[in-house]
N, C-alpha and C positions, 0 to 999 in steps of 0.2 A: 328584425334588428338584433345585432349581435349582443352578447352579455358581455360587460366589460371584465377582463380578466385581470387580476394582480400578475406583475411579472415580477419574477424573483431576481434578486441581486446575484450578479455573477461573482463567485469567489475567488478573491485575488491571491489565494495560496491555499497550501494544504493546513486543516486546522484539526486537532485531535477531538475525537468524540467526548461529548461530556457524559459521565455516569449519571445515571438516574438516582434520585435521592433515596437511600434505603432507611428503613424505619426498624427500630430494633427489635419489635413483634415479628415483622417479616423475616429477618436473619434468623433468628430461633426457630421459627417455624421451617425455614428450608434446610437447617441442620438436621431437625427431627426427621424431615421428609426423606432425606438423604441417607439416613440410615447411622448417622454420625453419633457413636456413643458419647454421653456427656459422663459418664462415671463407670468406672470397671466394677464389675460385680464379683462378690467372692465365688471360689470355686465350690459348686453345690456338693461335690463328693469329697470329703476330707480323705486325705492320704495318710491310711493306719496300717498300710502292711496287708490289709484284707484285700481280696480279689475272688471272684468266682472261680470256682474249681469244677464242681459237679452239677448238672442239672437233671431235674426229674420233671417232664412235661406231661401232664394228665389231661387228657381230652374225654369228657363224658357228657355229651349231649343227650338231652332227653330222649328216650326211644331209640337210640343208635347204639352202636357197639362202642365200648370205651376203649381207648387205646392209650398206651404208655411209651414214653421215650425216654431213656436213660443216658445221658452222655456225661464223659468224664475227661478231665484233661491228660490222664494216662493212656488214652485211646479208647477208652470204652464206648461202645455205640451199640445199644440194644434197644429193640422194638417189640413190643408185644400188643396184640389186638385181642380183645374177648375179655369177658368179665375175671375169669379163673387166671388167665395169663397175666393179665393186667395187675391182679393182686399178687401175684407171685414175684412179677418184676418190681413191684413197689418193695415187697420185701427182701429182694435180692440188692437192690439198691440201697437200702438202710444198711444191710451187712457189708455191702461195698465200701460205703463210708468209714467203716471202722478198720477196713485192710488196705484201703488204697495209700500208695506212699506220697501221693501228692496232697493228701487232705490229712493224713496223720503220719508224718515221717518216723516216728517210732514203731509203726505197725511193721511186722515182720514181712519180708518181700516173699511172693510166692514164687519167684525165679530162683536159678541155682545161686549157691553163694560162691565167693572167689575161694581159692585154696590158699 
C-alpha cells in the first residue's frame, strides 16, 4: 500500500518571501556578534605633545649575558653585551639624554656651527 501524500497547490504567480519574525534580544545579540560598536571609547592616550624619543632596552636573564640596546630619534643606535659594557652603555645613554637635540632642544649641538 502506498502512503497518502499531500499535494501542494500550484502557485498562481510570484509572491515575495515573508521575513521571519525578529525578536529584540536576537537583533541585539547579532549586532554584538558582528562587531558593531555601540559606543565610541575615548582615546586611551591623551595628546599632550609628548612622544617617545629615546629608548633603552635592557635584557638580563638569570645566568645569561646581559645586553643593552640604546636607540634615539637622532639616529643613535648602540648595542652592548656583557656586564661591564652594558653598565657603560647605560651610563652613556643617561649622558646622551642631556646632550641630544631631540630630547633637550636647548642642549649645545655637537656638529659644526653656521658661520
